[in-house]
C-alpha positions in Angstrom: 0.0 0.0 0.0 2.8 2.4 0.9 4.6 1.8 -2.4 1.3 2.4 -4.3 0.8 5.7 -2.4 4.4 6.8 -3.3 3.8 5.9 -7.0 0.6 7.9 -7.0 2.3 10.9 -5.4 5.1 10.8 -8.1 2.5 10.6 -10.8 0.6 13.5 -9.3 3.8 15.6 -9.1 4.8 14.9 -12.7 1.3 15.7 -13.9 1.2 18.9 -11.9 4.5 20.1 -13.1 3.7 19.3 -16.7 0.4 21.1 -16.7 1.5 24.2 -14.7 4.7 24.7 -16.8 2.6 25.0 -19.9 0.6 27.8 -18.4 3.2 29.7 -16.4 5.3 32.5 -17.9 9.0 32.0 -18.1 12.1 33.3 -19.8 14.1 31.8 -22.6 17.6 32.9 -23.6 20.3 31.9 -25.9 23.2 33.8 -27.5 20.7 34.8 -30.3 17.5 35.6 -28.5 15.9 36.5 -25.2 12.1 35.9 -24.8 10.5 37.1 -21.5 7.2 36.6 -19.7 6.0 34.0 -22.2 4.3 30.7 -21.9 6.2 27.7 -23.4 3.9 27.5 -26.5 4.4 31.3 -27.1 8.2 30.8 -26.9 7.8 28.2 -29.6 5.7 30.7 -31.7 8.3 33.4 -31.2 11.2 31.2 -32.2 9.3 30.0 -35.3 8.5 33.6 -36.2 12.2 34.6 -35.9 13.1 31.8 -38.3 10.5 32.9 -40.8 11.5 36.5 -40.7 15.2 35.5 -41.0 14.3 33.3 -43.9 12.6 36.1 -45.8 15.6 38.5 -45.5 18.1 35.7 -46.3 16.3 34.9 -49.5 16.7 38.5 -50.7 20.4 38.7 -49.8 20.5 39.9 -46.2 22.0 37.0 -44.2 23.3 38.6 -41.1 21.5 37.7 -37.9 20.9 39.9 -34.9 20.4 39.3 -31.2 16.7 39.8 -30.6 14.7 40.5 -27.4 11.0 39.8 -27.2 8.9 40.7 -24.1 5.3 39.5 -23.8 3.1 41.9 -21.8 -0.5 42.2 -20.8 -0.7 45.7 -22.3 1.5 47.4 -24.9 1.0 51.1 -25.5 2.5 53.8 -27.7 2.4 57.5 -27.2 1.1 59.7 -30.0 2.4 63.2 -30.7 -0.3 64.7 -28.5 0.9 62.7 -25.5 -2.0 60.3 -25.4 -1.3 56.6 -24.9 -3.2 54.0 -26.9 -3.0 50.2 -27.0 -1.2 48.3 -29.8 -0.7 44.7 -30.6 3.1 45.1 -30.7 5.8 47.6 -31.0 9.6 48.0 -31.4 10.7 49.9 -28.3 13.4 52.6 -28.2 15.6 49.9 -26.4 15.3 47.7 -29.5 13.2 45.2 -27.6 10.0 43.9 -29.3 7.0 44.2 -27.0 4.0 42.0 -27.8 0.5 41.8 -26.2 0.1 38.3 -24.7 -2.0 36.0 -26.8 -4.6 35.2 -24.1 -5.6 38.9 -23.6 -9.3 39.4 -24.4 -8.5 42.8 -26.0 -6.2 41.2 -28.5 -8.8 38.8 -29.8 -10.8 41.7 -31.2 -7.8 43.3 -32.9 -7.6 41.8 -36.3 -7.8 44.1 -39.3 -8.0 41.2 -41.7 -11.2 39.9 -40.1 -9.6 36.5 -39.4 -9.8 34.5 -36.1 -6.9 35.3 -33.7 -5.5 31.8 -34.1 -2.0 30.7 -33.1 -1.0 30.8 -36.7 -2.2 34.4 -37.2 -0.7 35.5 -33.9 2.6 34.0 -35.1 2.4 36.2 -38.2 2.0 39.3 -36.0 5.3 38.4 -34.3 6.9 38.0 -37.8 5.6 41.5 -38.6 7.3 43.1 -35.5 10.5 41.2 -36.1 10.5 42.5 -39.6 10.5 46.1 -38.2 13.4 45.1 -35.9 15.5 43.6 -38.7 14.7 46.5 -41.1 16.1 48.9 -38.6 19.2 46.8 -38.1 19.9 46.6 -41.8 19.3 50.3 -42.5 21.0 51.4 -39.4 18.3 54.0 -38.7 14.6 54.6 -38.2 13.1 54.9 -41.6 9.9 56.6 -42.7 6.9 54.9 -41.1 5.1 54.0 -44.3 8.3 52.3 -45.6 8.8 50.4 -42.5 5.2 49.2 -42.5 5.4 48.3 -46.1 8.3 45.9 -45.4 6.7 44.5 -42.2 3.4 43.7 -44.0 5.3 42.2 -47.0 7.3 39.9 -44.7 4.2 39.0 -42.6 2.0 38.0 -45.6 4.9 36.4 -47.5 5.6 34.1 -44.6 2.0 33.0 -44.0 0.8 29.6 -45.1 -0.7 29.8 -48.5 -4.2 29.1 -47.3 -4.2 32.0 -44.9 -2.5 34.3 -47.3 -5.1 33.5 -50.0 -8.0 34.1 -47.6 -6.6 37.6 -46.9 -6.1 38.4 -50.6 -9.6 37.0 -51.5 -11.3 39.4 -49.0 -10.3 42.4 -51.0 -9.7 42.2 -54.7 -7.3 45.2 -54.8 -4.8 46.4 -57.3 -1.2 46.7 -56.3 0.2 50.0 -55.1 1.9 52.3 -57.5 5.1 53.2 -55.8 4.1 56.9 -55.4 0.9 55.8 -53.7 2.6 54.1 -50.7 1.6 56.5 -48.0 1.1 56.4 -44.2 -2.4 58.0 -44.5 -3.7 54.8 -46.2 -2.1 52.6 -43.6 -3.8 54.6 -40.8 -7.2 54.6 -42.5 -7.2 50.9 -43.4 -4.2 48.7 -42.4 -5.6 45.7 -44.2 -5.9 47.6 -47.5 -2.3 48.9 -47.0 -1.0 45.5 -46.3 -2.6 43.7 -49.3 -1.6 46.5 -51.7 1.9 46.5 -50.4 2.3 42.7 -50.8 0.9 42.9 -54.4 3.3 45.7 -55.2 6.2 43.7 -53.8 5.2 40.8 -56.0 4.9 42.9 -59.2 8.0 44.9 -58.4 10.0 41.7 -57.7 11.3 43.2 -54.5 13.3 46.1 -56.1 11.6 48.9 -54.1 12.0 46.9 -50.9 15.7 46.5 -51.5 16.1 50.2 -52.2 14.6 51.0 -48.8 16.9 48.5 -47.1 19.9 49.9 -49.0 19.0 53.5 -48.1 18.7 54.3 -51.8 16.6 57.4 -52.6 13.3 56.5 -54.3 
């Protein structure tokens, strides 16, 4: 009876540790990345997103990798010029850390400009988007004009989606590609989804030439 009780206790401890570790926030660090305040499954999403963003830039000739910090928070805010704070899904901080709203926040589940369910796959694409901002700034060595940075981030985000999700987004809006002179922050602020789709289509038609000019700090 005693041995049975001991075995039962061990099983309970293992079960408890396995189930609590999946739901507790932790920190993951290597010589290439530091991910803080994240559940284990979100760490996996972040690592996968880093690989996807790196893969995009590698494929267009930018192979250098950069140490990346990601911090998952209950609320992420930015300050507009008038001093007012408003919530965002993610941002690249002045300290070069990527701040992301935690996936289980109720507020986040309503913040999808593409009208899709806030699935793990779509959330992963949001991480890809923010990492693209980070890598862009590393490559250019400076903060670039906002519409250009968003152009790159949306191109990377949509390019690295699975084809089924990408096609669902493109099918929602049958839009023409941007003309280069049309790529403007005002459109992004009015309708981020329209800006995203038109940017991706422009990238495909342009074969990435405009994007490379941005990264190479070439005037356009």
